ZAMARGU-4260 file (C-alpha; in steps of 0.2 Angstrom, whole numbers, plus 5000, padded with zeros to 4 digits):
<rodrens>
0) 4958/5416/5023 | 4975/5419/5030 | 4987/5430/5019 | 4998/5419/5008 | 4985/5405/5008
5) 4977/5400/4992 | 4966/5384/4991 | 4970/5370/4979 | 4953/5362/4984 | 4943/5373/4995
10) 4924/5379/4997 | 4925/5396/5005 | 4915/5399/5021 | 4909/5416/5014 | 4902/5407/4999
15) 4893/5395/5010 | 4886/5408/5021 | 4880/5418/5006 | 4871/5402/4999 | 4864/5398/5016
20) 4856/5416/5017 | 4850/5415/4998 | 4844/5397/4997 | 4842/5390/5014 | 4849/5376/5024
25) 4843/5362/5013 | 4852/5369/4997 | 4868/5372/5007 | 4868/5354/5014 | 4865/5347/4997
30) 4881/5356/4991 | 4892/5351/5005 | 4886/5333/5003 | 4891/5334/4984 | 4908/5341/4987
35) 4911/5327/5000 | 4906/5313/4988 | 4916/5320/4974 | 4931/5330/4981 | 4945/5336/4969
40) 4960/5336/4980 | 4966/5337/4998 | 4980/5349/4998 | 4982/5368/5000 | 4996/5381/4997
45) 5003/5391/5011 | 5016/5403/5005 | 5018/5393/4990 | 5022/5377/4999 | 5010/5362/4995
50) 5004/5354/5011 | 4991/5343/5018 | 4974/5349/5025 | 4970/5341/5042 | 4954/5331/5041
55) 4955/5328/5022 | 4947/5313/5015 | 4952/5299/5004 | 4953/5309/4987 | 4969/5308/4977
60) 4979/5323/4976 | 4978/5331/4958 | 4988/5347/4960 | 4999/5348/4944 | 5014/5353/4953
65) 5013/5340/4966 | 5011/5327/4953 | 5026/5333/4943 | 5036/5332/4958 | 5032/5313/4960
70) 5035/5311/4941 | 5053/5318/4944 | 5057/5305/4958 | 5070/5292/4953 | 5065/5277/4942
75) 5069/5265/4956 | 5056/5273/4967 | 5043/5275/4953 | 5045/5256/4949 | 5040/5252/4967
80) 5057/5245/4971 | 5052/5229/4963 | 5035/5229/4969 | 5019/5238/4963 | 5025/5253/4952
85) 5018/5271/4952 | 5010/5272/4934 | 4994/5282/4934 | 4990/5299/4940 | 4977/5291/4952
90) 4990/5280/4960 | 5002/5295/4961 | 4988/5306/4968 | 4985/5293/4982 | 5003/5291/4985
95) 5004/5311/4988 | 4988/5309/4999 | 4995/5296/5010 | 5013/5304/5010 | 5006/5321/5015
100) 4997/5313/5030 | 5015/5307/5036 | 5027/5320/5030 | 5016/5335/5030 | 5022/5343/5014
105) 5026/5337/4996 | 5044/5344/4998 | 5047/5333/5013 | 5039/5318/5004 | 5049/5321/4989
110) 5065/5323/4999 | 5062/5307/5008 | 5059/5296/4992 | 5074/5305/4983 | 5085/5298/4996
115) 5081/5279/4992 | 5098/5272/4988 | 5106/5256/4984 | 5116/5248/4998 | 5133/5241/4997
120) 5130/5226/5006 | 5126/5208/5001 | 5110/5208/4990 | 5112/5226/4986 | 5095/5231/4994
125) 5087/5248/4991 | 5084/5258/5007 | 5083/5276/5013 | 5100/5283/5015 | 5099/5283/5034
130) 5095/5264/5035 | 5108/5261/5021 | 5122/5269/5031 | 5117/5260/5047 | 5116/5243/5038
135) 5133/5246/5030 | 5140/5249/5047 | 5133/5233/5052 | 5143/5224/5038 | 5158/5233/5043
140) 5157/5228/5062 | 5151/5210/5059 | 5163/5196/5061 | 5161/5184/5047 | 5149/5184/5033
145) 5135/5197/5031 | 5118/5189/5027 | 5112/5193/5010 | 5094/5200/5006 | 5086/5212/4993
150) 5069/5212/5001 | 5069/5230/5008 | 5061/5245/5000 | 5046/5241/4990 | 5028/5247/4987
155) 5019/5230/4991 | 5002/5236/4987 | 4994/5248/4975 | 4991/5266/4981 | 4972/5268/4982
160) 4959/5277/4993 | 4962/5265/5007 | 4981/5268/5008 | 4989/5276/5023 | 5006/5277/5030
165) 5007/5269/5047 | 5020/5264/5059 | 5019/5247/5050 | 5024/5255/5034 | 5043/5253/5036
170) 5046/5244/5020 | 5036/5256/5010 | 5047/5270/5018 | 5063/5261/5015 | 5067/5259/5033
175) 5065/5240/5034 | 5073/5224/5027 | 5069/5205/5028 | 5081/5191/5030 | 5078/5172/5028
180) 5059/5173/5027 | 5055/5155/5024 | 5065/5149/5040 | 5059/5164/5049 | 5041/5167/5044
185) 5028/5179/5051 | 5017/5170/5063 | 5002/5178/5055 | 4988/5171/5066 | 4983/5173/5084
190) 4977/5155/5084 | 4995/5149/5079 | 5003/5159/5092 | 4991/5152/5105 | 4994/5134/5100
195) 5013/5136/5101 | 5011/5144/5118 | 4998/5131/5125 | 5008/5116/5118 | 5026/5122/5123
200) 5022/5133/5138 | 5033/5147/5130 | 5029/5162/5118 | 5032/5162/5099 | 5040/5179/5101
205) 5055/5186/5110 | 5052/5195/5127 | 5064/5210/5125 | 5055/5222/5136 | 5042/5236/5135
210) 5040/5242/5117 | 5043/5261/5120 | 5058/5259/5132 | 5066/5246/5120 | 5064/5257/5105
215) 5071/5272/5114 | 5086/5262/5120 | 5090/5255/5102 | 5088/5272/5094 | 5100/5280/5107
220) 5112/5266/5105 | 5111/5267/5086 | 5114/5285/5086 | 5129/5283/5098 | 5137/5270/5086
225) 5134/5281/5071 | 5143/5295/5079 | 5158/5283/5084 | 5159/5265/5078 | 5170/5261/5092
230) 5160/5268/5106 | 5157/5255/5120 | 5138/5251/5122 | 5130/5258/5138 | 5126/5245/5152
235) 5108/5246/5147 | 5113/5242/5129 | 5124/5228/5134 | 5110/5221/5144 | 5098/5222/5129
240) 5111/5213/5118 | 5113/5199/5132 | 5094/5198/5133 | 5093/5197/5114 | 5105/5183/5113
245) 5096/5173/5126 | 5078/5176/5119 | 5085/5171/5101 | 5091/5154/5109 | 5075/5152/5119
250) 5064/5155/5103 | 5075/5142/5094 | 5072/5130/5107 | 5053/5133/5107 | 5052/5131/5089
255) 5061/5114/5090 | 5049/5109/5104 | 5034/5113/5094 | 5042/5102/5079 | 5042/5088/5091
260) 5026/5091/5100 | 5016/5077/5091 | 5028/5065/5097 | 5027/5048/5088 | 5012/5055/5078
265) 5024/5067/5069 | 5029/5056/5054 | 5011/5050/5052 | 5004/5068/5052 | 5016/5073/5038
270) 5012/5057/5028 | 4994/5060/5030 | 4996/5078/5024 | 5005/5070/5008 | 4991/5058/5005
275) 4978/5071/5006 | 4987/5081/4993 | 4988/5065/4982 | 4970/5061/4985 | 4959/5063/4970
280) 4941/5062/4977 | 4931/5072/4990 | 4927/5055/4999 | 4946/5050/5000 | 4950/5068/5006
285) 4936/5067/5020 | 4942/5050/5025 | 4959/5056/5028 | 4954/5072/5037 | 4944/5060/5049
290) 4961/5053/5054 | 4968/5070/5059 | 4960/5071/5077 | 4970/5056/5083 | 4986/5062/5077
295) 4985/5079/5084 | 4978/5074/5101 | 4993/5081/5110 | 4988/5099/5103 | 4969/5097/5107
300) 4974/5090/5125 | 4984/5106/5127 | 4969/5117/5121 | 4958/5108/5133 | 4970/5110/5148
305) 4970/5129/5144 | 4951/5129/5143 | 4950/5120/5160 | 4962/5132/5168 | 4952/5147/5163
310) 4936/5138/5169 | 4945/5135/5186 | 4951/5153/5187 | 4933/5159/5183 | 4925/5148/5197
315) 4938/5154/5210 | 4933/5172/5206 | 4914/5168/5206 | 4912/5171/5188 | 4904/5162/5173
320) 4918/5155/5162 | 4906/5158/5147 | 4903/5176/5151 | 4920/5183/5157 | 4923/5202/5157
325) 4934/5209/5143 | 4952/5213/5145 | 4948/5232/5145 | 4934/5230/5158 | 4944/5219/5168
330) 4959/5231/5168 | 4947/5245/5174 | 4941/5233/5188 | 4958/5229/5194 | 4964/5247/5194
335) 4948/5252/5204 | 4953/5238/5217 | 4970/5245/5218 | 4964/5262/5221 | 4952/5257/5234
340) 4966/5247/5243 | 4978/5262/5242 | 4965/5274/5249 | 4960/5262/5263 | 4978/5260/5268
345) 4980/5279/5269 | 4965/5280/5280 | 4972/5266/5291 | 4988/5277/5293 | 4977/5292/5297
350) 4967/5284/5310 | 4982/5278/5320 | 4985/5297/5324 | 4967/5303/5326 | 4951/5298/5333
355) 4939/5287/5323 | 4929/5298/5311 | 4910/5299/5312 | 4899/5289/5300 | 4894/5305/5292
360) 4911/5311/5289 | 4920/5310/5272 | 4931/5296/5279 | 4915/5287/5286 | 4906/5289/5270
365) 4921/5282/5260 | 4922/5267/5271 | 4903/5264/5268 | 4905/5265/5249 | 4920/5253/5249
370) 4910/5240/5259 | 4895/5241/5247 | 4907/5239/5232 | 4916/5224/5240 | 4899/5217/5246
375) 4905/5217/5264 | 4894/5218/5280 | 4900/5232/5292 | 4907/5223/5308 | 4918/5229/5322
380) 4926/5246/5324 | 4932/5258/5311 | 4949/5251/5311 | 4943/5233/5309 | 4932/5237/5295
385) 4946/5246/5286 | 4956/5231/5288 | 4942/5220/5281 | 4941/5232/5265 | 4960/5231/5262
390) 4960/5212/5263 | 4944/5210/5253 | 4951/5221/5239 | 4967/5212/5239 | 4958/5195/5239
395) 4947/5201/5225 | 4962/5207/5214 | 4971/5191/5217 | 4955/5181/5211 | 4953/5192/5196
400) 4971/5195/5190 | 4973/5177/5181 | 4957/5181/5171 | 4965/5196/5162 | 4964/5193/5144
405) 4955/5176/5147 | 4940/5181/5138 | 4950/5184/5122 | 4960/5169/5125 | 4945/5158/5126
410) 4938/5165/5110 | 4955/5161/5102 | 4955/5143/5108 | 4938/5141/5101 | 4944/5148/5084
415) 4959/5137/5085 | 4949/5121/5087 | 4939/5125/5072 | 4955/5129/5062 | 4963/5112/5067
420) 4949/5104/5057 | 4952/5114/5041 | 4965/5107/5027 | 4972/5124/5023 | 4977/5128/5041
425) 4983/5110/5044 | 4993/5107/5028 | 4995/5123/5019 | 4997/5124/5000 | 5002/5109/4990
430) 5019/5109/4982 | 5021/5096/4969 | 5036/5085/4970 | 5049/5083/4957 | 5047/5068/4945
435) 5047/5052/4956 | 5044/5062/4972 | 5028/5065/4982 | 5020/5082/4985 | 5023/5092/5001
440) 5019/5109/5009 | 5024/5125/5000 | 5034/5136/5012 | 5025/5151/5016 | 5033/5166/5023
445) 5017/5172/5032 | 5004/5162/5042 | 5013/5145/5040 | 5002/5130/5041 | 5004/5117/5055
450) 5013/5105/5043 | 5026/5118/5039 | 5029/5122/5058 | 5031/5104/5061 | 5043/5101/5047
455) 5053/5117/5048 | 5048/5127/5064 | 5045/5145/5065 | 5062/5152/5071 | 5078/5144/5064
460) 5094/5154/5067 | 5108/5147/5056 | 5126/5149/5054 | 5130/5164/5042 | 5138/5159/5026
465) 5142/5170/5011 | 5128/5173/4999 | 5115/5165/5011 | 5100/5174/5020 | 5103/5164/5036
470) 5107/5175/5052 | 5111/5172/5070 | 5110/5180/5087 | 5126/5190/5084 | 5119/5198/5068
475) 5104/5203/5078 | 5115/5211/5091 | 5125/5221/5078 | 5108/5227/5070 | 5103/5233/5087
480) 5120/5241/5090 | 5117/5251/5074 | 5099/5256/5078 | 5088/5242/5071 | 5074/5234/5080
485) 5067/5216/5075 | 5050/5209/5072 | 5054/5194/5083 | 5049/5204/5098 | 5031/5208/5091
490) 5018/5198/5100 | 5005/5186/5094 | 5001/5185/5075 | 5012/5200/5072 | 5028/5191/5076
495) 5039/5193/5061 | 5057/5187/5064 | 5063/5190/5047 | 5059/5209/5049 | 5072/5222/5054
500) 5069/5241/5054 | 5078/5256/5058 | 5070/5265/5073 | 5066/5282/5067 | 5054/5296/5072
505) 5036/5293/5066 | 5019/5300/5069 | 5008/5292/5082 | 5020/5278/5084 | 5013/5262/5091
510) 5017/5243/5090 | 5014/5236/5073 | 4997/5227/5071 | 5002/5218/5056 | 5017/5216/5044
515) 5024/5222/5028 | 5012/5235/5021
</rodrens>
């Protein structure tokens, strides 16, 4: 054991070796298994600093000093920011365990959560002081009213053995805030994103460029603005702002197009939804559901068109539409074809300045291998055969490229057909009408029903007014100028247009797979 290191929970290697010599492998294995099944804690002290142990499991931290440090956190943190409070030692132990996986030491974890502060912007949201300062900068720079929101820092789930801090934990960390959730709901389901794309021909998320490059640009822009609020944005930043405005407008148009996608059937679909909520017997509800297919024919026609497009592309590539390669496998195949073409082109250039190589030479053997992979019959001289390889590789790539992701899309389309026969997906949850009015769909902030999308859409920028959560493209631009990225650019089911987060350093940062941990 290194000098200055004392275990908080540790089985010394020397003791294991001693047991192994005295009692044998079976007893040693049994001890190790028992320790793994009922561990005491997952931290150790190095020079008096409590820190994580790499590879530790899901046991809560029980170190008294670490728990005391959590208990000393501000009341608004222990209360969970209006979410799930930290009350029991087990919850606090899991908070420590998860936090150590992100911050590395208890001191860093406590310092971070001691910096959760209330912002002086409309809604008075609680945020980490770094995000707080940037959001207050937005309020100062923004022309006209600042949107109001208090949905920011919060523990949205109880800390337990499954809790981990991930790149999607920005609310838990106090770096994120939501605005206008009911008008900007999280798409929530891959099937919904697919339906919007199939029906409108446009994506339900903003195209703001490659994730890593975008985040790096936003962070650099935010840092520059923090250093000098009057600094002119870089050309790259200005281009991002222009793209953000354009994509915000395009998303609003796509949302409106989906609202109109049922054409003359729109009102009948919404009325059927209401009658379904009013129905009192299973037989009545079943009879109403039987009317749905005719009303949503524009949607199912769009699904059929996508399925037929995939089938045509598969036939053109000589593949079975029912057994297409996965995205990962097809990506590998396309990369291999690119490599073959590039190498064959290099050999073409080389042969122009040298004699044709022998069949048994490295170049000759390469050519024979390429012909075998591409199912080509050797014909003509060496140069002609190389040309045939280049052309065949390009043709094969052209045929396969449209099928990238087609297997996964086909599965989503099949799932979508099934969901369009289910009341919950079609109509959502019932919202009872006020006295004298009929029921409607309760607005969901995640995974909205089709009735909600037809009634309200999924992306609705509004004029900013004092006291409201409505926001517009200029608010998004100011957020980006101060270092915030938006969930409107997350693809598929993860699209979360209400969500704004400060771009910060984070371990193993990846595009979020979900929202609002």
